[in-house]
N, C-alpha and C positions, 0 to 999 in steps of 0.2 A: 273367110280367108284366114290362114294361119299367120300370126305375127312373127315375121322373121327378123324384125329389127332389134330384138332382145340381144343385149350384149352377153356373150359367153364369158363367165368368170371362173369356171372350173375346167381343168384339163387333166386327162389321163394319158400319159405317155407309156407305152408298153411294147415289148418285143425283144427278140434276141439281140438286136443291134443297139446295145446300151451305149456304145460310143457316140453315135449320132444323136440319140435322145439326150445324153448328158451334155453334149456340145450345144444343143439347142437350148437346154435349160440354162447353161452358163451364159449364153447370149442374152436370154431374157433377164437373168439376174443382173447382169451388167447394165443393161438398158434401164432396168427399174431403179438401180442404185443411182445412176446418173440423173434420173428424173425426180426421184423422191427421197433419196438419201439412203445411207447404209442401214440405219436402224429400222427400216420399213420391211426388211426381209427376215423371215424366220424359217428354220429348217429342222426336220426331225427324221431320224432313221428308225422306223418301227422295229425292224428285225434286231437292231442293236439296243433296244430299250431294256433297261435293267430294273425299272420300277414296277409298280403294280398297275393293274388295268385302270383303276380309278385315277391314279396319278397321270397315266398316259392320256386319258380322255380329258382330264382337267387341263393338262398342258396344251392339248390341241384346241380346246375350247378357248383358252386364253389367247392363243396365237391367232385364231380366226376372228374372235369377237372384240378383242381389246384393241382400241386404236390409240396411237400416240397422240399426245397433247397437241403437237404441232403438225403431225402428218396423218391425214385421214387414210392414205393409201397403205396397203399391206399386201405382200406376196408371201404365201405360205407354201413351202415345198415339203411334201410328205413322201418319204421313200420306203419302198419294200413293205407295203402294207399287205399285199396279197400273199407274199412269201412267208409272212409271219402267222403261223397257225394259231398262236396263242392270242393274238389281238385282232386278227383279220375281221372276224364277224362283228365284234363290238365297235371297233373303230369305223368299219364300213357302214354300219347302221347309223352311227353318229354323223358321218359325212353325208349320207343320203338324206338325213333330216336337215342338216344345216346348209348344204350347198344351195338349195333354192332360196334361202333366206339371207344370203351373203350381202354385206354392205356393198354399195355400188362401186366402191374403190378397193374392195378386197378380192384378191385372186388366189385360187388354190391350184397348185400343180402337183399331181401325183405321179411319181416315177416308179416304174416297175420293170422287171425283166420279162421273161415269158410268163403268161397267165393262162391257166386252165380255163378256157372259155365255157366250160360246162358248169363252173361255179355259179351258184345263185346270185352271189354278190356282183359278179361281172355282168350277169344278165340284168340285174337291177340298175347298174350304171348305164347299160345300153338303153334301157327304158327311159332313163333320165336324159340321155342324149337326144331322144326323139322329141323331148320337150324344150330343147335348146338350152338346158341348164348346164350341160357339160359337153365338152368335145373330146372324143377319143381318137387318138392317133397311134397307129401301129408302126413300129420300126423293125423291118425285116433286114437281115444281113443280105447285102446285094450280091448278085451273081452275074456272070456274062457281061453284057454291055454296060449294065449299071455299075458293076464293080470296076470295069475299065474306066468309066467316067469318074468314079471316086478316086482312083489312083491318079488320074491326070490332075484332078482338083487338089489332091493332097500334095503332089509334087510342086504344084504352083504355090501352095501355101508354105511349103518348106524352102521355096526359092531354089528348087533343084530340077534337074532334067535327067532323062533316062533314054538310052538308045532304044531303037525299035526292037532289036533282038532281046535286050535285057527286059524290056516291058513284057514281051511275050513269055519269056522264061519265068518272070515274077508272077504273072497272072496264072500260068499253067501250073506253077508249083502249088498255089493255094486253091485254085479253082479250075481244075482240069476240064477240058472240053467234053470229055466222055466220062460219065460217072461210073465208077467201078460197080460191078454187080455184088461185090462183097462189102457190106457196110463197114466192116472192121478195117478195110483198106482205104476208106475215105478219110482224108486228113481234115480235121476240123480247123476252122479259123474264125476269127472275129476281127472287127476293124481295130480293136485295141492292139492286137498282135501285128496287123499289117501296118498300122501307123508307127509302131515302135520299129518295125523292120525298115520302113522307108526312112524314118529319121536317122537310124543307124547308117544306112547306105548313103544318105545325103551328107552326113557329117564326114564319112570316110572319103567320099568322092570329092568333097569340097567344091571347087569352082567348075570341075569338069562334069561331063555326063556320066551317070551311073552305067556300068557295063555288066554283062552277064558274068564276067569274072568276079566282079565285086559281090554279086549275089551268091555265087558258088563259095566264096570265101567267108562271107559274113552271115548269111541266113542259116540258122542252126538246124533246120529240119529238112532232111532229104525227103522227097515226096514219095514215100513208100511205107507200107504198113510195118515192115520189119524193124524200122527205127523205133516205133512205139513198143513193139513186142520185145525188142532187145532190152529196153529200159525195164520192162516188167519182169523179165527173167533175171536181169542183172540184180535187181533189189531182192529177188528170191535167192540170190547167191548160187544160181545154177550156171556153172561155168560152161558146160557143154552146149546148152541151148543158147546162151548169150553169144558164144563164139560162132555158132551156126547162123544166128540172125545177122551178126555183123558181116560174116562171110557172104551171105546172100546180098547184103547191101553193096559190098565191094565188087561183087560180080556184075552189077549193073553198069551199063555204059555211062561214061563220064564221072563215075564215082570212085575211080582208082587213084586219082592224083592227090597231091598234098592238100590243096585247097579244100577238096571235098572231105577228106579225113579231118581237117581242122573244123569243118562244119559239124561233123559227127561229135567231135570233142566238145564243141560249143553247146550242142544239144544236150549232151550228158551233164555238162557243167550247169547249164541253166535249170535242168530238171532237178538235179541234186541240190542246187542252191534253193530252189522253191521248196523242196522237201525239208530242208533245214529250217526254213522260215516257218513252215507249218508245224514241224516238230516242236519248235520253240513256242509257238502260239498255243499248241495243245498243252504244253507243260505249264504255261502261265494261265491256262483256262480262259483264253480270249475267245471271242465269238467267231463263228465262221465268216460273218460279215467283215470283221477286221482283216481276216486273211484274204478274203476276196478283194477288198479294197487295196490292200498292200500289194497284191500280185496282179491286179486287173483281171482276175479270173471270175468265172461264174461260180455260184454257190455249189452247184452240182459237181463241178470239177474239184472244188475244195474238199467236198465230202469223200469223193473217190480216193484222192491222194491221202487224205487223213487216215482212211482205213489202211492204205498201203504202208504208211510210215509208222503206225502204232507199234508193230513188232520190231521195228528197226532201232538200233542204238544210234546216238549222236556220233559215236566213234566211227561206226560203219559209214555213215553219210559223209563225215568230214574226211576220212581216209580215202574214200572213193572219189570225192570231188578233187582232192589234192592230186590224185593219180592222173586225172585228166588235165589238170592245170599244168602239171610237170610235163606231160606228153606234148601239150600245145607249145610250151616253151622250147622243148627239144626239136619239134618239127620246124619251128621258125628259125632255129639257130644252126641246124645241121642238115645236109642233103642225104637223108636216110630213107629207106623204103617205108612210106607212110602207112600203107595198109598192114604190113607185117608188124610195125611198131605198135599200131592200135591193138591188134590181136594179142600181142605179147603183153601189153599193158593191162588189158582186161584179165587175161589168165593169171598174171602175176598178182594183181590187186585182189582178185577174188580168192586166190589161194592163201594170200596173206591175211585177209580179214577173218 
């Protein structure tokens, strides 16, 4: 008979839903601190490591094997090992060797985003799981009923409420009931984005229930592929294609009023602001992981935007962002045709830059 009483002391959290895995990690760290003290927790981000391989392995060995004089317990959090091609194999081999030998009060938690399950290292960890030496937990981004349940839970945590109509609009905006046959038209989301949107809506609505009008006003991304395409051709300084994309957005039902145009302005501001951050981080030679942490983005998205902003000047990004900020202020202060003002701003700003 297999002994199932063995205590699992190593864990691998992985998956696209880094929001939930990070939240669970934070809960574990808080509980561990309360029970054993602050100095019993150590953490390392492998992808952000700037030293040599030997220094990394030495640091990890010290974290795992060295016990405090007064505290035998230790929680070691290792982040982004699989996404670090430079250190993945050597550190993975080290962990495969040391996990079965962990002190009874030492726990190792590995935090990852998406993992290529074809990797031999991942398969080795799966083999270790069969021996009860490690537990692997996958965190997938929820859809359908699971996402609806997450929204309800998040609203409760934010001490907020949402009307039935607003809830339907919010869910359909990010997770439409029918998946488009064109992959480019599918709007990507993760729970970091949704949590930020719900927090913004809750703060705006204050004590009252969030309405669909609040969503139209504050949520920056209209649910259509043209909004992403328009950003792409805008930074290419293609006035004609940008105006065409925006015009297609404005033709859609419910996207012609001031609140919707303000949403488009907010989308452009947010995207340009993120590009400014990445441009600055590239100039300072900071790692992709720093950018991802600052923006709550995935590494892959950071890499795509980094390629986009390399040929762009800071003056272009700043001038463009300022144009949309000024348009937002104008729309909020005067009763003018919002759609026409948006098209005029885009044409004027691109011709000026």
